[in-house]
C-alpha positions in Angstrom: -55.7 -63.3 16.0 -53.7 -61.9 17.9 -50.9 -64.5 18.2 -48.3 -64.8 20.8 -45.6 -67.3 21.5 -45.3 -69.6 24.7 -45.8 -73.0 26.5 -48.7 -75.4 26.3 -48.6 -78.1 28.4 -51.5 -80.2 30.3 -54.5 -77.9 29.5 -52.3 -74.7 30.6 -50.7 -71.9 28.2 -48.1 -69.9 29.8 -47.5 -66.6 27.4 -43.6 -66.1 26.6 -42.1 -63.5 29.2 -40.9 -61.2 26.2 -44.5 -61.3 24.8 -45.8 -60.3 28.5 -43.8 -57.5 28.1 -44.6 -56.5 24.5 -48.6 -57.2 25.8 -48.4 -55.1 28.5 -45.8 -52.5 27.4 -46.2 -52.0 23.9 -49.6 -53.0 22.8 -51.3 -51.8 26.1 -53.8 -54.5 25.3 -56.7 -55.0 27.9 -58.1 -57.3 29.9 -60.5 -59.9 28.5 -59.1 -59.2 25.1 -59.5 -62.6 22.5 -55.9 -63.7 21.9 -54.2 -66.9 21.1 -50.8 -68.8 21.8 -48.9 -71.0 20.5 -45.9 -73.1 21.2 -44.7 -73.1 17.6 -45.0 -77.0 17.9 -48.7 -77.6 16.4 -50.2 -76.7 19.3 -52.9 -73.5 19.2 -54.4 -72.3 22.8 -57.4 -69.7 22.5 -58.6 -67.8 25.7 -58.9 -64.5 27.0 -56.6 -62.4 28.1 -55.9 -61.7 31.6 -53.3 -58.9 32.9 -52.0 -58.7 36.6 -49.3 -55.7 37.2 -46.5 -56.4 34.7 -48.0 -59.9 33.8 -50.1 -61.0 31.1 -52.0 -64.4 31.4 -54.3 -66.3 29.0 -57.5 -68.1 30.7 -57.9 -70.3 28.1 -60.8 -71.7 26.2 -59.8 -74.3 24.4 -56.6 -75.7 22.9 -56.0 -77.4 19.8 -53.1 -80.1 18.9 -51.3 -81.3 16.3 -52.2 -78.8 13.4 -50.8 -80.2 10.1 -47.4 -78.4 9.1 -45.9 -77.8 5.4 -45.0 -80.4 2.9 -43.3 -80.3 1.6 -40.6 -79.6 3.8 -37.5 -77.6 3.0 -34.3 -77.1 4.7 -32.2 -74.3 3.2 -28.3 -74.4 4.1 -27.5 -70.6 3.2 -23.9 -69.0 3.7 -23.7 -65.7 5.3 -23.9 -62.3 3.3 -21.2 -59.3 4.7 -24.5 -57.3 5.3 -26.2 -58.9 7.6 -29.4 -57.6 6.8 -29.6 -59.4 3.5 -29.8 -62.7 5.3 -32.6 -61.2 8.1 -34.4 -60.4 5.1 -34.2 -64.0 3.9 -34.8 -65.8 7.2 -38.3 -63.1 7.6 -39.5 -63.9 4.0 -38.4 -67.8 3.8 -40.1 -68.4 7.2 -43.3 -66.3 5.7 -43.5 -69.1 3.0 -43.3 -72.2 5.2 -39.4 -73.1 5.3 -39.1 -76.0 7.9 -35.3 -75.4 8.9 -32.3 -73.3 7.9 -29.0 -73.9 8.7 -26.2 -70.6 8.2 -23.5 -72.5 6.2 -19.8 -71.6 6.3 -18.1 -72.2 2.7 -14.2 -70.9 1.5 -15.6 -67.3 0.5 -18.0 -66.8 3.5 -16.6 -63.5 4.9 -18.8 -63.3 8.1 -17.6 -65.4 10.8 -19.4 -64.6 13.9 -23.7 -64.6 13.5 -26.0 -63.5 15.8 -28.3 -67.1 16.1 -30.3 -65.8 18.7 -31.4 -63.3 16.9 -32.2 -64.8 13.4 -34.7 -67.4 15.8 -36.2 -64.5 17.3 -37.0 -63.3 13.8 -38.1 -66.3 12.8 -40.4 -66.5 16.0 -42.0 -62.9 15.0 -42.2 -64.0 10.8 -43.9 -67.3 12.1 -46.7 -65.1 14.3 -47.4 -62.7 11.6 -47.8 -65.3 9.2 -50.1 -67.4 11.7 -47.7 -70.1 11.4 -48.2 -72.6 14.2 -45.3 -74.6 13.5 -41.6 -72.4 14.1 -38.8 -73.4 11.8 -35.6 -74.9 13.1 -32.8 -72.0 12.8 -29.5 -73.9 13.3 -26.0 -72.5 14.2 -23.4 -72.0 11.4 -22.1 -74.9 10.2 -19.0 -76.1 8.3 -20.2 -77.2 4.8 -18.0 -80.8 5.5 -20.1 -80.7 8.7 -23.4 -80.6 7.4 -23.1 -83.1 4.4 -22.9 -85.5 7.5 -26.4 -85.0 8.2 -28.5 -85.2 5.0 -29.8 -87.6 2.4 -28.1 -87.1 -0.9 -31.2 -88.0 -2.6 -33.3 -85.1 -2.1 -30.4 -82.5 -1.3 -29.3 -79.7 -4.3 -27.2 -77.0 -4.8 -27.5 -74.1 -6.3 -24.6 -72.2 -8.1 -23.7 -70.2 -11.0 -21.2 -72.1 -12.8 -22.1 -72.1 -16.5 -19.1 -74.5 -17.1 -19.9 -77.1 -14.9 -23.2 -79.4 -14.8 -26.7 -78.6 -13.8 -30.0 -79.8 -14.0 -33.2 -77.2 -14.4 -35.1 -76.9 -11.2 -38.3 -78.0 -12.7 -36.4 -81.2 -13.3 -36.6 -81.6 -9.6 -39.1 -84.2 -8.8 -41.3 -83.5 -5.3 -39.8 -85.1 -2.5 -41.4 -85.0 0.9 -38.9 -83.9 2.1 -35.9 -81.4 0.4 -32.4 -79.5 1.4 -31.1 -77.2 -1.2 -27.4 -75.3 -0.4 -27.0 -71.8 -1.2 -23.5 -70.4 -1.6 -22.0 -67.1 -0.7 -21.4 -64.0 -2.5 -19.3 -65.1 -5.0 -20.8 -68.4 -5.0 -19.3 -71.9 -4.2 -15.9 -72.6 -5.3 -14.9 -75.3 -7.9 -13.5 -77.1 -5.2 -16.3 -77.6 -3.1 -18.9 -78.1 -6.1 -16.6 -80.9 -6.4 -16.5 -82.6 -3.1 -20.5 -81.8 -3.1 -21.0 -84.1 -6.5 -18.5 -86.6 -4.6 -21.1 -86.5 -2.2 -24.0 -87.1 -4.8 -25.3 -83.5 -4.3 -26.6 -82.3 -7.2 -25.9 -78.8 -8.8 -29.5 -77.1 -9.9 -29.8 -73.8 -11.9 -31.7 -70.8 -10.2 -32.6 -69.7 -14.2 -30.3 -67.6 -16.6 -30.1 -64.4 -14.0 -27.4 -64.3 -11.5 -29.3 -63.8 -8.4 -27.7 -62.6 -5.2 -27.8 -65.0 -1.9 -30.5 -64.0 -0.2 -32.1 -64.0 -3.1 -31.2 -66.9 -4.6 -32.6 -68.4 -0.8 -36.3 -66.5 -1.5 -36.8 -67.9 -4.9 -36.2 -71.0 -3.7 -38.5 -70.6 -0.4 -41.0 -69.6 -3.0 -40.8 -72.3 -5.4 -41.4 -74.7 -2.5 -44.0 -72.7 -1.3 -46.0 -72.9 -4.9 -45.8 -76.7 -4.4 -47.5 -76.6 -1.4 -50.7 -74.7 -2.2 
């Protein structure tokens, strides 16, 4: 399936401008080729490609609505790494495994203060198309940990940290909720002050095993754990 991103309204589909350039200039696709367009909201248009100069359109044959989304839904709030390539890698792999939402988390030990969120969103779209997802995940702006807690359900929110002297439950002990949120700390982990603050807000601490995982590895591990519950 050749899947592209665009808008679907009133029985019509409009291919995103950047996608049109990719079709014409990079892929050099031809008139009449079968293509598919998703709006990232669970809808899919199928039809034939129409190229007019530098413009690419779709002659729609069929539109299917409301494809089911992944369940359980997973939201990971993750601190950015100093090397941004590692977070970009996490975004790509987590999206492929069905993550519903990602928040870039600002913590005490977060070294990187500036994040190109638009780039991460484009990577999420690319990974969604690659894995044939019709529901694109939400990528939120850099958010302070205190602000993040204002909009979560503590009953289904967990933090992963490496402080062995502090209380943690095993990942296997977590029940399977409909929606789940995980906080992943930065390089150097959450501070004990942050862990106490999260615990005071009824966020439960979780161990991801005996190995010490990098930030992006921990995020991918949680995404894979959730993906395993989907299949």
